[in-house]
N, C-alpha and C positions, 0 to 999 in steps of 0.2 A: 897757508893757515892750517895749523894742525887740528882744528876743531871746526867742522862745518855743520850747518843746519839746512836741511832741504825739505820741502813739501813733497809728499809722495805723489805718484802719478794719479792715484784715485782721489787726491785732495782730501783725504780723511785722516792723514797722519803726518808725522814728522820723523825724519831719520837724521840723527846726529852722529857724526863719525869723528872720533878723536884718534890722532896718530902722533907718534913721537912724544914730545913733552907737551902735555895739555895743562893749561893754567886755569885757575878758578875764574879769572876774568872772562875767558872764552866760554866757559860753561855757564856763567851768569848771563852772558849775552844770548846764548842759545836758549836758556830758560825764559828770558824775557821775550824772545821771538815766539815761543810756544804760548806764553801768557797772552801776547797780543793776538795770536790766532784764535785762541779760546774766546777772547772778548769780542772778536769780530765775525765769527762764524759758528754755525752749529754742527759743522761737519767733523770736528776733531774727535777721533775715536781711539787713536793709539800713538805711542811714541817709542821708537827704537833708538837706543843709545849704544853705539858700537865702539868699545875701547880695545878691540882685539889687536889693533896695530899701535896702541899706546904703550910707551915704555915707562912713562912716569907721569904722575899727577902732582901738580903743585897748587895747593889750595890753602888759603889762610882760613883761620876760624871765622873771620867776618864774611869771607866769600862763601864758606859752607853754610853759614846762617842765612845768607841771601838766597842761595840755591834752594834751601829748605823752604824759605818763605815763598818763593816763586812756585815751587812744586805744590805747596799747600793751596795756593790760589787756584792752580790748575785742577787739583784733586777736588776742591770744593765746587768748582764750576762744572767739572766732568767726572763725577764719582764712578762712572762705569768705564772710563777709558782705561786701556791696558798700557802698561809700561814694561818694556823689556830692556835689560841692561846686559850686554855681553862684555865680559872682562877676561883678560888672559890669565889672571892669577889673583890670589887673595890680596896682594898689595894694591892692585888697581881697583878691586871691588870696593 
């Protein structure tokens, strides 16, 4: 799977790694995992999304809208959480 979501060792964050061709469906599933974590724990403080090994993102408008909706839920629940996105170029960013 070119997009993985893992809980950090300190259980306070999520690391998502995309490689190769990453689809919107995969990112949506990852966002839902984070939303579920936020709803079930108070420990969520940060999210790292690493696209440094991604060559292409394939996202539809509907998927992008769903990603934004999930991220809004997370931001509202944890307004002080940090999010870092690593991208290899402007096209992936």
